[in-house]
LUMKE-563993 format. One record per residue: residue in one letter; x, y, z of N, C-alpha, C in turn. Coordinates in steps of 0.2 Angstrom, whole numbers, padded with zeros to 4 digits, always signed. Example, Ala and Ser with C-alpha at 12.3 -4.5 7.8 and 13.67 -1.06 7.14 Angstrom:
<pts>
A+0066-0028+0039+0062-0022+0039+0066-0016+0039S+0064-0011+0035+0068-0005+0036+0064+0000+0039
</pts>
This chain:
<pts>
X+0073-0191-0643+0076-0188-0637+0080-0194-0633X+0077-0199-0631+0079-0204-0627+0083-0208-0631X+0090-0208-0630+0095-0213-0633+0094-0220-0630X+0097-0225-0634+0096-0232-0632+0099-0234-0625X+0095-0236-0621+0096-0237-0613+0102-0242-0612X+0107-0241-0609+0112-0246-0608+0111-0250-0602X+0115-0254-0601+0114-0258-0595+0114-0255-0588X+0119-0250-0587+0120-0245-0582+0113-0241-0581X+0110-0238-0586+0104-0235-0586+0098-0239-0584X+0098-0246-0586+0093-0250-0584+0093-0251-0576X+0099-0252-0574+0101-0253-0567+0098-0247-0564X+0099-0241-0566+0096-0235-0563+0088-0235-0562X+0086-0237-0568+0078-0237-0569+0075-0241-0564X+0078-0247-0564+0076-0253-0559+0077-0250-0552X+0082-0247-0550+0083-0244-0543+0078-0239-0542X+0076-0235-0546+0070-0230-0545+0063-0233-0544X+0062-0238-0548+0055-0241-0549+0054-0245-0543X+0059-0247-0539+0058-0252-0534+0059-0249-0528X+0060-0242-0528+0061-0238-0521+0055-0238-0517X+0058-0239-0510+0051-0238-0505+0051-0231-0503X+0045-0229-0500+0044-0222-0498+0047-0220-0491X+0054-0221-0491+0057-0219-0485+0063-0215-0486X+0063-0212-0492+0068-0207-0493+0075-0210-0493X+0076-0216-0494+0082-0219-0494+0086-0218-0501X+0082-0219-0506+0084-0219-0513+0084-0211-0516X+0089-0211-0519+0089-0204-0523+0084-0202-0528X+0082-0207-0532+0077-0206-0536+0070-0205-0534X+0069-0206-0528+0062-0206-0525+0060-0199-0524X+0054-0197-0525+0051-0190-0525+0045-0190-0519X+0047-0186-0515+0041-0185-0509+0037-0180-0511X+0030-0183-0511+0024-0178-0513+0018-0181-0511X+0014-0178-0506+0007-0181-0504+0002-0177-0507X+0003-0172-0511-0002-0167-0514-0003-0170-0521X-0009-0174-0523-0011-0176-0530-0017-0173-0531X-0019-0172-0538-0026-0170-0539-0030-0177-0542X-0036-0175-0544-0040-0181-0546-0038-0185-0552X-0033-0182-0556-0030-0186-0561-0023-0190-0559X-0021-0189-0553-0015-0192-0551-0008-0188-0552X-0010-0181-0554-0004-0177-0555-0002-0174-0549X+0005-0174-0548+0007-0172-0540+0010-0165-0540X+0009-0161-0535+0012-0155-0534+0019-0156-0532X+0024-0151-0533+0030-0152-0531+0031-0149-0524X+0033-0154-0519+0035-0152-0512+0042-0154-0510X+0045-0159-0514+0052-0161-0512+0056-0155-0514X+0061-0153-0509+0066-0147-0511+0070-0150-0517X+0072-0156-0517+0076-0158-0522+0073-0158-0530X+0066-0160-0530+0063-0158-0536+0062-0151-0538X+0061-0147-0533+0060-0140-0535+0066-0137-0538X+0072-0139-0534+0079-0136-0537+0080-0139-0544X+0078-0146-0545+0080-0148-0551+0075-0145-0557X+0069-0143-0555+0065-0140-0560+0068-0133-0562X+0070-0129-0557+0073-0123-0557+0080-0124-0562X+0084-0128-0561+0090-0129-0565+0088-0131-0572X+0083-0135-0573+0080-0136-0580+0078-0129-0583X+0075-0125-0579+0072-0120-0582+0077-0115-0584X+0083-0114-0580+0089-0110-0582+0093-0113-0587X+0094-0119-0588+0098-0122-0592+0095-0123-0599X+0090-0126-0599+0087-0128-0605+0082-0124-0609X+0078-0120-0606+0073-0115-0608+0076-0110-0613X+0081-0106-0609+0084-0101-0613+0087-0102-0620X+0090-0108-0620+0094-0110-0627+0088-0111-0632X+0083-0115-0630+0078-0117-0634+0073-0111-0636X+0072-0106-0632+0069-0100-0633+0073-0097-0639X+0080-0095-0638+0084-0092-0643+0084-0095-0650X+0085-0102-0650+0084-0105-0656+0077-0104-0660X+0072-0104-0656+0065-0104-0659+0065-0096-0661X+0067-0092-0658+0066-0085-0660+0070-0084-0667X+0076-0087-0668+0080-0086-0674+0077-0090-0679X+0074-0096-0677+0071-0101-0682+0065-0097-0685X+0062-0094-0682+0055-0090-0685+0057-0084-0688X+0063-0080-0685+0064-0074-0688+0068-0076-0695X+0071-0081-0696+0074-0083-0703+0069-0084-0708X+0063-0088-0705+0058-0090-0709+0054-0084-0711X+0053-0079-0707+0049-0073-0708+0052-0068-0712X+0059-0068-0714+0063-0064-0717+0059-0063-0724X+0056-0067-0727+0053-0067-0734+0047-0062-0733X+0043-0063-0727+0036-0060-0726+0037-0052-0725X+0043-0050-0722+0044-0043-0722+0048-0040-0727X+0052-0045-0731+0055-0043-0738+0049-0041-0743X+0044-0043-0742+0038-0041-0747+0038-0033-0747X+0038-0031-0740+0037-0023-0740+0043-0019-0743X+0048-0023-0744+0054-0020-0747+0055-0021-0754X+0050-0023-0758+0050-0024-0765+0054-0031-0767X+0053-0036-0762+0056-0042-0764+0052-0046-0770X+0046-0044-0771+0042-0048-0776+0043-0044-0783X+0045-0038-0783+0046-0034-0789+0053-0036-0791X+0058-0036-0786+0065-0038-0788+0066-0045-0790X+0062-0050-0788+0062-0056-0790+0058-0058-0796X+0054-0053-0798+0049-0054-0804+0044-0059-0803X+0041-0059-0796+0036-0064-0795+0029-0061-0797X+0025-0065-0799+0019-0063-0802+0013-0067-0800X+0007-0065-0799+0001-0069-0797+0002-0072-0790X+0001-0078-0790+0002-0081-0783+0009-0085-0782X+0013-0082-0786+0021-0085-0785+0023-0083-0778X+0021-0078-0776+0024-0076-0769+0021-0081-0764X+0015-0082-0765+0011-0086-0759+0014-0093-0761X+0016-0095-0766+0018-0102-0767+0025-0102-0764X+0029-0097-0764+0036-0097-0761+0035-0097-0753X+0030-0094-0751+0028-0095-0744+0026-0102-0742X+0022-0105-0745+0020-0111-0744+0025-0118-0745X+0029-0116-0750+0034-0122-0752+0038-0124-0746X+0039-0119-0742+0044-0120-0737+0040-0125-0731X+0034-0125-0731+0031-0130-0726+0030-0137-0730X+0032-0138-0736+0032-0144-0740+0038-0148-0737X+0044-0144-0737+0050-0147-0734+0050-0149-0727X+0046-0144-0724+0045-0144-0716+0041-0150-0714X+0036-0152-0718+0031-0158-0716+0035-0164-0718X+0039-0164-0723+0042-0170-0725+0047-0173-0720X+0051-0168-0716+0056-0169-0712+0054-0171-0704X+0048-0170-0702+0046-0169-0695+0046-0177-0692X+0042-0181-0695+0041-0187-0692+0047-0191-0692X+0051-0192-0698+0057-0196-0698+0063-0193-0693X+0062-0187-0692+0067-0183-0688+0066-0185-0681X+0060-0185-0678+0058-0187-0671+0060-0194-0670X+0060-0198-0675+0061-0205-0674+0068-0206-0673X+0072-0202-0677+0080-0202-0677+0082-0200-0670X+0078-0195-0668+0080-0192-0662+0081-0196-0656X+0077-0201-0656+0078-0207-0651+0084-0210-0651X+0088-0210-0656+0094-0215-0657+0100-0211-0658X+0100-0203-0658+0106-0200-0658+0107-0196-0652X+0113-0192-0652+0114-0187-0646+0110-0181-0648X+0104-0179-0645+0100-0174-0647+0103-0167-0647X+0108-0166-0643+0111-0159-0642+0114-0157-0649X+0118-0162-0651+0122-0161-0657+0118-0161-0663X+0112-0166-0663+0108-0166-0668+0104-0159-0670X+0101-0157-0664+0097-0151-0665+0102-0145-0667X+0108-0145-0664+0112-0139-0665+0114-0140-0673X+0115-0146-0675+0118-0146-0681+0112-0144-0687X+0107-0145-0686+0101-0143-0690+0100-0135-0690X+0102-0133-0684+0100-0125-0682+0106-0122-0687X+0113-0125-0687+0118-0122-0691+0116-0122-0698X+0113-0128-0701+0110-0129-0708+0106-0124-0710X+0100-0123-0706+0096-0119-0708+0098-0111-0707X+0103-0110-0703+0106-0103-0703+0110-0102-0709X+0114-0106-0712+0118-0105-0718+0113-0104-0724X+0107-0108-0724+0103-0108-0730+0100-0101-0729X+0097-0099-0724+0094-0093-0723+0099-0087-0726X+0104-0087-0724+0110-0082-0726+0111-0082-0733X+0111-0088-0736+0112-0088-0743+0106-0087-0748X+0100-0087-0745+0094-0084-0748+0095-0078-0752X+0099-0073-0749+0099-0067-0752+0102-0067-0760X+0106-0072-0761+0107-0074-0768+0102-0076-0773X+0096-0077-0771+0090-0079-0775+0089-0073-0780X+0088-0075-0786+0087-0070-0792+0081-0070-0795X+0077-0076-0795+0071-0076-0798+0067-0081-0794X+0060-0083-0797+0056-0087-0793+0058-0094-0793X+0062-0097-0797+0064-0104-0796+0069-0104-0791X+0074-0100-0790+0079-0100-0785+0076-0099-0779X+0071-0094-0778+0068-0094-0772+0065-0100-0769X+0061-0103-0774+0058-0109-0772+0062-0114-0769X+0068-0115-0772+0073-0119-0770+0075-0118-0763X+0077-0112-0762+0079-0109-0756+0074-0111-0750X+0068-0109-0752+0063-0110-0747+0062-0117-0744X+0062-0121-0750+0060-0128-0749+0066-0131-0745X+0072-0130-0746+0078-0132-0742+0078-0129-0734X+0076-0123-0734+0075-0120-0727+0070-0124-0723X+0065-0125-0727+0059-0129-0722+0062-0136-0721X+0065-0140-0725+0068-0146-0724+0073-0146-0718X+0077-0140-0718+0082-0140-0712+0079-0138-0705X+0074-0134-0706+0070-0132-0700+0066-0137-0697X+0064-0142-0701+0059-0147-0699+0060-0150-0692X+0067-0152-0691+0068-0156-0684+0067-0152-0678X+0068-0145-0679+0068-0141-0673+0061-0141-0669X+0056-0140-0671+0050-0138-0667+0047-0144-0664X+0046-0150-0667+0044-0156-0664+0050-0159-0660X+0056-0158-0662+0061-0161-0657+0062-0156-0651X+0061-0150-0651+0061-0146-0645+0055-0148-0641X+0049-0149-0643+0043-0151-0639+0044-0156-0636X+0047-0162-0640+0049-0168-0637+0054-0167-0631X+0059-0163-0632+0064-0162-0626+0060-0160-0620X+0056-0155-0621+0052-0152-0615+0048-0157-0612X+0045-0162-0615+0040-0166-0613+0044-0172-0609X+0051-0173-0611+0055-0177-0608+0057-0175-0601X+0057-0169-0599+0059-0166-0593+0054-0163-0589X+0048-0161-0591+0042-0158-0587+0036-0162-0587X+0033-0161-0581+0027-0165-0579+0020-0162-0583X+0014-0165-0582+0008-0163-0585+0007-0155-0582X+0008-0155-0576+0006-0148-0573+0011-0143-0575X+0018-0144-0577+0023-0140-0579+0023-0138-0586X+0021-0144-0591+0023-0143-0598+0019-0138-0602X+0013-0137-0601+0009-0131-0604+0013-0124-0603X+0015-0123-0597+0018-0116-0595+0024-0116-0599X+0028-0121-0599+0035-0122-0602+0034-0121-0609X+0029-0125-0613+0029-0124-0620+0026-0117-0622X+0023-0114-0618+0021-0107-0619+0026-0102-0619X+0031-0103-0613+0037-0099-0613+0041-0100-0619X+0042-0106-0621+0046-0108-0627+0043-0105-0633X+0036-0105-0634+0033-0102-0640+0032-0095-0640X+0034-0091-0635+0035-0083-0635+0041-0082-0639X+0045-0087-0640+0051-0085-0644+0049-0084-0651X+0043-0088-0654+0040-0087-0660+0036-0081-0660X+0033-0078-0655+0029-0073-0655+0034-0067-0654X+0039-0067-0650+0044-0062-0650+0047-0060-0657X+0049-0066-0660+0051-0065-0667+0046-0061-0672X+0039-0064-0671+0035-0060-0674+0034-0053-0673X+0034-0051-0666+0033-0044-0664+0039-0040-0667X+0045-0042-0666+0051-0038-0667+0054-0039-0674X+0052-0044-0678+0054-0045-0684+0053-0038-0689X+0048-0035-0688+0047-0028-0691+0051-0023-0689X+0052-0023-0682+0056-0017-0679+0064-0018-0681X+0066-0025-0682+0072-0027-0684+0073-0025-0692X+0068-0027-0696+0068-0026-0703+0068-0018-0705X+0064-0014-0701+0063-0007-0703+0070-0003-0704X+0075-0003-0699+0081+0001-0699+0085-0003-0705X+0085-0010-0706+0089-0013-0711+0087-0010-0718X+0080-0010-0719+0077-0008-0725+0079+0000-0727X+0079+0004-0721+0080+0011-0722+0087+0013-0723X+0091+0009-0719+0099+0011-0718+0103+0007-0723X+0102+0001-0725+0106-0003-0729+0103-0005-0736X+0097-0002-0738+0095-0003-0745+0099+0000-0750X+0102-0004-0754+0107-0001-0759+0114-0001-0758X+0116-0003-0751+0123-0004-0749+0126-0009-0752X+0132-0008-0756+0136-0014-0760+0132-0017-0765X+0127-0013-0768+0123-0015-0772+0117-0021-0770X+0117-0021-0764+0111-0026-0762+0105-0023-0759X+0099-0025-0760+0093-0023-0758+0092-0024-0750X+0088-0020-0748+0087-0021-0740+0085-0027-0738X+0080-0031-0742+0078-0038-0740+0084-0042-0740X+0089-0041-0745+0094-0046-0745+0099-0045-0739X+0100-0039-0737+0104-0038-0731+0100-0042-0724X+0094-0041-0725+0089-0044-0720+0091-0052-0719X+0091-0055-0724+0093-0062-0724+0101-0064-0722X+0105-0059-0724+0112-0060-0722+0113-0059-0715X+0110-0054-0712+0112-0052-0705+0108-0057-0700X+0102-0059-0702+0098-0063-0697+0101-0071-0698X+0104-0073-0704+0107-0079-0705+0113-0079-0700X+0117-0074-0701+0123-0075-0697+0123-0075-0690X+0118-0072-0687+0116-0072-0680+0114-0079-0678X+0110-0082-0682+0108-0088-0681+0113-0094-0680X+0119-0092-0684+0124-0097-0684+0128-0097-0677X+0128-0091-0674+0131-0090-0667+0127-0094-0663X+0120-0094-0663+0116-0098-0658+0117-0106-0659X+0118-0107-0665+0119-0115-0667+0125-0118-0663X+0130-0113-0662+0136-0115-0659+0135-0116-0652X+0131-0111-0650+0130-0111-0642+0126-0117-0640X+0120-0118-0645+0116-0124-0643+0120-0131-0642X+0125-0132-0646+0129-0138-0646+0131-0140-0639X+0133-0134-0635+0135-0136-0629+0131-0135-0623X+0124-0133-0624+0120-0131-0619+0114-0136-0619X+0111-0138-0624+0105-0142-0625+0107-0149-0621X+0101-0151-0618+0101-0157-0614+0100-0164-0619X+0102-0169-0616+0101-0176-0620+0095-0179-0616X+0095-0185-0615+0089-0189-0611+0090-0187-0603X+0084-0188-0599+0085-0187-0592+0091-0191-0588X+0092-0197-0591+0098-0201-0588+0105-0200-0592X+0105-0195-0597+0111-0194-0600+0113-0186-0601X+0110-0182-0597+0111-0175-0598+0118-0173-0594X+0123-0170-0598+0129-0169-0595+0129-0164-0589X+0125-0159-0589+0125-0154-0584+0121-0156-0578X+0118-0162-0578+0114-0165-0572+0119-0169-0568X+0119-0169-0561+0122-0174-0557+0119-0181-0558X+0122-0186-0556+0119-0192-0555+0112-0193-0552X+0112-0189-0546+0106-0189-0542+0100-0186-0546X+0103-0180-0549+0097-0176-0553+0095-0180-0559X+0099-0184-0562+0097-0188-0568+0092-0193-0566X+0093-0197-0560+0089-0201-0557+0082-0198-0556X+0082-0193-0553+0076-0189-0551+0072-0187-0557X+0076-0184-0562+0072-0182-0567+0069-0187-0572X+0072-0193-0571+0068-0199-0575+0062-0201-0571X+0063-0202-0564+0058-0204-0559+0052-0200-0560X+0053-0193-0560+0047-0190-0559+0042-0190-0566X+0046-0191-0571+0041-0192-0578+0039-0199-0578X+0042-0204-0576+0039-0210-0576+0033-0211-0572X+0033-0207-0566+0028-0207-0560+0022-0203-0564X+0023-0198-0568+0018-0194-0570+0015-0196-0576X+0017-0201-0580+0014-0203-0586+0010-0209-0585X+0003-0209-0588-0002-0213-0587+0000-0219-0592X+0001-0225-0589+0002-0231-0593+0009-0231-0596X+0013-0228-0592+0021-0228-0594+0024-0235-0595X+0027-0235-0601+0032-0242-0602+0038-0240-0604X+0043-0244-0603+0050-0243-0606+0052-0248-0611X+0057-0245-0615+0060-0249-0620+0057-0252-0626X+0053-0248-0629+0051-0251-0636+0055-0248-0641X+0054-0251-0647+0058-0249-0652+0055-0243-0657X+0059-0240-0660+0056-0234-0665+0051-0236-0668X+0051-0242-0672+0045-0244-0676+0040-0246-0672X+0041-0249-0667+0035-0249-0662+0031-0244-0660X+0035-0238-0658+0033-0232-0657+0029-0229-0662X+0031-0230-0668+0028-0227-0674+0021-0231-0675X+0021-0238-0675+0015-0241-0675+0010-0240-0670X+0012-0239-0663+0007-0237-0658+0004-0230-0659X+0008-0226-0662+0006-0219-0662+0000-0219-0668X+0002-0223-0673-0002-0223-0679-0009-0226-0678X-0009-0231-0673-0014-0235-0672-0019-0233-0666X-0016-0227-0662-0020-0225-0657-0025-0219-0660X-0031-0220-0660-0035-0215-0663-0035-0209-0660X-0033-0208-0654-0032-0202-0651-0027-0197-0654X-0022-0200-0657-0017-0196-0660-0020-0193-0666X-0024-0196-0669-0027-0193-0675-0032-0187-0673X-0036-0188-0667-0039-0182-0666-0036-0176-0664X-0029-0177-0660-0025-0172-0659-0022-0169-0666X-0021-0174-0671-0018-0171-0677-0024-0166-0681X-0030-0168-0681-0035-0164-0683-0036-0158-0679X-0036-0158-0673-0036-0152-0669-0031-0147-0670X-0025-0150-0671-0019-0145-0672-0020-0142-0679X-0022-0146-0684-0024-0143-0691-0028-0138-0691X-0034-0139-0688-0039-0134-0687-0036-0127-0684X-0032-0128-0679-0029-0123-0676-0025-0119-0680X-0021-0122-0683-0015-0119-0688-0018-0116-0694X-0024-0119-0696-0027-0116-0701-0031-0110-0699X-0033-0109-0693-0035-0103-0691-0030-0098-0689X-0024-0101-0688-0018-0097-0687-0014-0094-0694X-0018-0095-0700-0015-0094-0706-0013-0086-0707X-0016-0083-0703-0014-0075-0703-0007-0073-0702X-0004-0078-0698+0003-0076-0696+0008-0074-0702X+0007-0077-0708+0011-0075-0714+0008-0069-0717X+0003-0066-0715+0000-0060-0719-0002-0055-0715X+0000-0055-0708-0003-0050-0703+0001-0043-0705X+0007-0042-0708+0009-0036-0710+0004-0033-0716X+0002-0038-0720-0002-0036-0726-0008-0033-0724X-0011-0036-0719-0017-0036-0716-0017-0028-0712X-0012-0027-0708-0011-0021-0704-0011-0016-0710X-0007-0017-0715-0006-0012-0720-0013-0009-0723X-0018-0013-0722-0024-0010-0725-0027-0005-0721X-0024-0004-0715-0027+0001-0710-0025+0009-0713X-0020+0008-0718-0019+0014-0721-0012+0018-0719X-0007+0014-0716-0001+0018-0714+0004+0016-0719X+0010+0020-0718+0016+0018-0722+0019+0012-0720X+0024+0010-0724+0028+0004-0723+0031+0003-0715X+0034+0009-0714+0038+0009-0707+0033+0008-0701X+0027+0012-0702+0022+0012-0696+0018+0005-0696X+0018+0002-0702+0015-0005-0703+0019-0010-0699X+0026-0010-0701+0030-0014-0697+0030-0013-0690X+0029-0007-0688+0029-0006-0680+0022-0009-0677X+0017-0008-0681+0011-0009-0678+0010-0018-0678X+0015-0022-0681+0014-0029-0680+0017-0031-0674X+0020-0027-0669+0022-0029-0663+0018-0029-0658X+0013-0025-0656+0008-0025-0651+0004-0032-0651X+0001-0034-0657-0003-0040-0656+0001-0046-0654X+0007-0046-0656+0011-0052-0654+0013-0052-0647X+0015-0046-0645+0016-0045-0637+0011-0047-0633X+0005-0045-0635-0001-0047-0631-0002-0054-0632X-0001-0057-0637-0002-0065-0639+0003-0068-0634X+0009-0065-0633+0014-0069-0628+0012-0069-0622X+0009-0063-0619+0006-0063-0612+0000-0068-0612X-0005-0068-0616-0011-0072-0615-0008-0079-0616X-0004-0081-0621-0002-0088-0621+0001-0090-0614X+0005-0087-0611+0008-0089-0605+0003-0089-0599X-0002-0084-0599-0007-0084-0594-0012-0089-0595X-0014-0091-0601-0019-0097-0602-0015-0103-0601X-0009-0104-0603-0005-0110-0602-0004-0112-0594X-0002-0106-0591-0001-0106-0583-0007-0109-0580X-0013-0106-0581-0020-0107-0579-0022-0115-0580X-0020-0116-0587-0021-0123-0588-0018-0129-0584X-0012-0127-0583-0007-0132-0579-0009-0131-0572X-0011-0125-0569-0012-0124-0562-0018-0128-0561X-0024-0128-0565-0029-0132-0564-0030-0138-0567X-0025-0140-0570-0025-0146-0574-0031-0148-0578X-0032-0142-0583-0039-0143-0587-0037-0141-0594X-0040-0144-0599-0038-0142-0606-0044-0139-0610X-0049-0143-0609-0056-0142-0613-0058-0134-0613X-0060-0132-0607-0063-0126-0606-0058-0121-0608X-0051-0121-0606-0047-0116-0608-0047-0115-0616X-0047-0121-0620-0046-0122-0627-0053-0118-0629X-0059-0119-0627-0065-0117-0629-0065-0110-0628X-0064-0107-0622-0064-0100-0621-0060-0095-0626X-0053-0098-0626-0049-0095-0631-0051-0094-0638X-0054-0100-0641-0056-0100-0648-0062-0096-0649X-0067-0095-0644-0072-0091-0645-0071-0084-0645X-0066-0082-0641-0064-0075-0641-0060-0073-0648X-0056-0078-0650-0053-0078-0657-0059-0077-0662X-0064-0081-0662-0069-0079-0667-0072-0073-0667X-0073-0070-0660-0075-0064-0660-0071-0058-0664X-0064-0059-0663-0059-0055-0666-0059-0056-0673X-0060-0061-0677-0060-0063-0683-0067-0059-0686X-0072-0060-0682-0078-0056-0685-0078-0048-0685X-0075-0046-0679-0075-0038-0679-0070-0036-0685X-0065-0039-0686-0060-0037-0691-0062-0037-0698X-0068-0041-0700-0070-0041-0707-0077-0038-0707X-0079-0036-0702-0086-0033-0702-0086-0025-0702X-0080-0022-0701-0080-0015-0701-0073-0012-0704X-0073-0006-0706-0066-0003-0708-0064+0002-0704X-0068+0003-0698-0066+0007-0693-0058+0006-0691X-0054+0010-0691-0047+0008-0689-0046+0005-0682X-0049+0009-0677-0049+0006-0670-0052+0000-0669X-0058-0001-0672-0061-0007-0671-0058-0013-0674X-0055-0012-0680-0051-0017-0684-0045-0019-0680X-0042-0014-0677-0035-0015-0674-0037-0020-0667X-0042-0018-0664-0045-0022-0658-0046-0029-0660X-0049-0030-0666-0051-0037-0668-0045-0040-0669X-0040-0037-0672-0033-0040-0674-0030-0043-0667X-0030-0038-0662-0027-0040-0655-0030-0046-0652X-0037-0046-0653-0041-0052-0650-0040-0058-0654X-0040-0058-0661-0039-0065-0664-0031-0067-0663X-0026-0063-0663-0020-0065-0663-0019-0068-0656X-0020-0064-0651-0019-0066-0644-0022-0072-0642X-0029-0073-0644-0032-0079-0642-0031-0085-0646X-0030-0084-0652-0027-0090-0656-0020-0093-0654X-0016-0089-0652-0009-0091-0649-0010-0094-0642X-0016-0092-0639-0016-0095-0632-0018-0102-0632X-0020-0105-0637-0022-0112-0638-0016-0117-0639X-0012-0114-0643-0006-0118-0647-0003-0123-0642X-0001-0120-0636+0004-0125-0632+0000-0129-0628X-0007-0128-0627-0011-0133-0624-0012-0139-0628X-0013-0138-0635-0014-0144-0639-0009-0149-0639X-0003-0147-0640+0004-0151-0641+0005-0154-0633X+0005-0150-0629+0006-0152-0622+0001-0158-0620X-0005-0157-0622-0011-0162-0621-0009-0169-0625X-0007-0168-0631-0004-0173-0635+0001-0178-0632X+0006-0174-0628+0011-0178-0626+0009-0181-0619X+0004-0179-0616+0003-0182-0609-0002-0188-0611X-0006-0188-0616-0011-0193-0617-0008-0198-0621X-0004-0197-0626-0001-0203-0630+0006-0203-0629X+0008-0202-0623+0016-0203-0622+0017-0209-0617X+0014-0215-0619+0016-0220-0614+0023-0223-0615X+0026-0222-0620+0033-0224-0621+0036-0218-0625X+0043-0217-0624+0047-0211-0627+0046-0211-0634X+0046-0217-0637+0046-0218-0644+0039-0216-0648X+0034-0219-0644+0027-0216-0646+0026-0209-0645X+0028-0206-0639+0028-0199-0638+0031-0195-0644X+0037-0197-0646+0040-0193-0651+0037-0193-0657X+0034-0199-0659+0031-0199-0665+0025-0196-0665X+0020-0196-0660+0014-0193-0659+0015-0185-0659X+0020-0183-0656+0020-0176-0656+0022-0173-0663X+0026-0177-0667+0029-0175-0674+0022-0176-0679X+0018-0181-0677+0013-0182-0681+0007-0176-0681X+0006-0174-0675+0002-0169-0673+0004-0162-0676X+0011-0161-0675+0014-0155-0678+0014-0155-0686X+0015-0161-0688+0016-0162-0696+0009-0161-0699X+0004-0164-0696-0003-0163-0700-0006-0156-0698X-0004-0153-0692-0006-0147-0691-0003-0141-0696X+0004-0143-0697+0007-0138-0703+0005-0139-0709X+0001-0144-0711-0002-0145-0718-0006-0138-0719X-0008-0136-0714-0012-0129-0715-0008-0124-0718X-0002-0124-0716+0003-0119-0719+0004-0119-0727X+0002-0126-0730+0003-0127-0737-0003-0123-0740X-0009-0124-0738-0014-0121-0741-0017-0114-0739X-0016-0113-0733-0019-0106-0731-0017-0100-0734X-0010-0100-0737-0008-0094-0740-0012-0092-0745X-0015-0097-0749-0020-0096-0754-0027-0094-0752X-0028-0094-0745-0035-0090-0742-0034-0083-0741X-0028-0081-0742-0027-0073-0740-0024-0070-0747X-0027-0070-0752-0025-0067-0758-0026-0059-0758X-0022-0055-0762-0022-0048-0761-0030-0045-0763X-0033-0050-0767-0039-0048-0770-0044-0047-0764X-0043-0050-0758-0047-0050-0752-0046-0044-0748X-0042-0039-0750-0041-0033-0746-0047-0029-0747X-0049-0024-0743-0046-0023-0737-0049-0027-0731X-0055-0030-0732-0058-0033-0726-0056-0041-0725X-0053-0043-0730-0051-0050-0729-0057-0055-0726X-0063-0054-0730-0069-0057-0727-0068-0065-0728X-0066-0068-0733-0066-0075-0734-0061-0079-0729X-0055-0076-0729-0050-0079-0724-0053-0078-0717X-0056-0073-0715-0058-0071-0708-0064-0076-0706X-0068-0077-0711-0074-0082-0710-0071-0089-0709X-0066-0091-0714-0064-0097-0714-0060-0099-0707X-0057-0093-0704-0054-0095-0698-0058-0095-0692X-0064-0092-0693-0069-0094-0688-0072-0101-0688X-0073-0103-0694-0075-0110-0695-0069-0115-0693X-0063-0114-0694-0058-0118-0691-0057-0118-0683X-0059-0112-0681-0059-0111-0674-0064-0115-0670X-0070-0116-0673-0075-0119-0670-0074-0127-0671X-0070-0129-0676-0068-0136-0677-0063-0138-0672X-0059-0134-0669-0054-0135-0663-0059-0136-0658X-0063-0132-0656-0067-0133-0650-0071-0140-0650X-0074-0142-0656-0077-0148-0657-0072-0154-0656X-0067-0154-0658-0062-0159-0657-0060-0159-0649X-0059-0154-0646-0058-0154-0639-0063-0157-0635X-0069-0156-0636-0074-0159-0633-0075-0166-0634X-0074-0168-0640-0074-0175-0642-0068-0179-0638X-0062-0176-0637-0057-0179-0633-0059-0179-0626X-0062-0173-0623-0064-0173-0616-0069-0179-0614X-0074-0180-0619-0079-0186-0617-0076-0192-0617X-0071-0193-0622-0068-0200-0623-0064-0201-0617X-0059-0196-0615-0055-0197-0610-0059-0198-0603X-0064-0195-0602-0068-0195-0596-0071-0203-0596X-0073-0206-0601-0075-0212-0601-0069-0217-0600X-0064-0216-0603-0058-0220-0602-0055-0220-0594X-0056-0215-0592-0054-0214-0584-0059-0218-0581X-0065-0218-0582-0070-0222-0578-0069-0229-0579X-0067-0232-0584-0065-0239-0586-0059-0241-0582X-0054-0236-0582-0048-0238-0577-0049-0239-0570X-0054-0235-0568-0055-0235-0561-0059-0241-0559X-0063-0244-0563-0068-0249-0563-0063-0256-0563X-0058-0256-0567-0053-0261-0569-0048-0261-0563X-0046-0256-0560-0041-0256-0555-0043-0250-0550X-0046-0252-0545-0048-0246-0541-0042-0244-0537X-0036-0247-0537-0030-0244-0534-0026-0239-0538X-0028-0238-0544-0025-0233-0549-0026-0226-0547X-0021-0222-0547-0022-0215-0546-0019-0210-0551X-0017-0213-0556-0014-0209-0562-0020-0210-0568X-0023-0204-0570-0028-0203-0575-0026-0199-0580X-0030-0198-0586-0029-0194-0592-0032-0187-0590X-0029-0182-0592-0032-0175-0590-0035-0173-0596X-0041-0169-0595-0045-0166-0600-0048-0160-0598
</pts>
């Protein structure tokens, strides 16, 4: 995200960092409200106005991009209900392989992409990859067999790889510790909205266009969604921000203020390391690996996302009703995600929010596999979908604040956590075979185990950061900025 800093930018940074608290300098922020970790509440009218501007300029386009990113990825999931498997001649676990191969490409591209993001114009870079995955998604309608679908899915994953970690890095460059979890949760509702409405979008396409011009309904789904995504890519090129000091729709005063508030909010903040130094620092910081494991366990428990229509179909409804019933769990998840993230940011707390959410998810998984009662099972589905998604934004926001001492290290750490997290998407499809219907006992029990793993990682991090904060206070009693747990 942060491009190479020029002489002029260094001058701006020096100006900000040397500012006295007399409100003479534009980059200075006025705030006397800080919590025990040194996180400041917004009280300066200029900062409040800046955050509102970021919310209106930056968040909507990122949300739309994520909505179509996940919609394009999910087209195959819904296509299964329109005979995609039969039309392509998929047998045995070939469908599962087509689902998981996307994440092989996805994992390969994330860390290199976030390293590159520090040295290019992020707005054009992200928009360019959005256009690439849109074209590939559209062309997937031409897949005729298992091999051609494998190639399409792998390339789709490769072109989608830069977006999610890049978007999280963008958000972390502009929002403070108190703000980031809520913004990430709002951003992530794009994913959940796509999951909620993908079935509602697919249903009329399957019923109204199946057989038109000799194409199946699932083929029309790829064409239509890919075409809309291309339009979003064009819009993104002119709307996405670059670094705080280089965003074209911010004034010079706003740029200085945007940079200064993140510099003030980051524990152990440093400037000007190289991409390779950032990679080395992220890889040698043991906390990065705990977050990698935490995100992996979390996304392993989230493996149901690729099979929720199949799980809901076991309730005994037809295809149209099944697609409609995929909507309520994700709408509930969107509400829970924003509420949990807002609370986490409001109280600047991570561990208990993670623990409570994961224990509720465990209850949902247990209910869903313990009974065949339709009402009870749907309640269980609502619980495990909502509570699982409630944790997602906390983990990656926590990662950005703890291992974000430099822009380069932060970019790599976010990409690493997301990459290792998404390794789960390679193997979890095999935990949800058709043979597990109707209870899906094996994957539900596995998801409980993964959820408990997340809780254990969170508590390990809490005790480690608590000890680290104690050492910081002992070494420098004047320090006011500490790690949040």
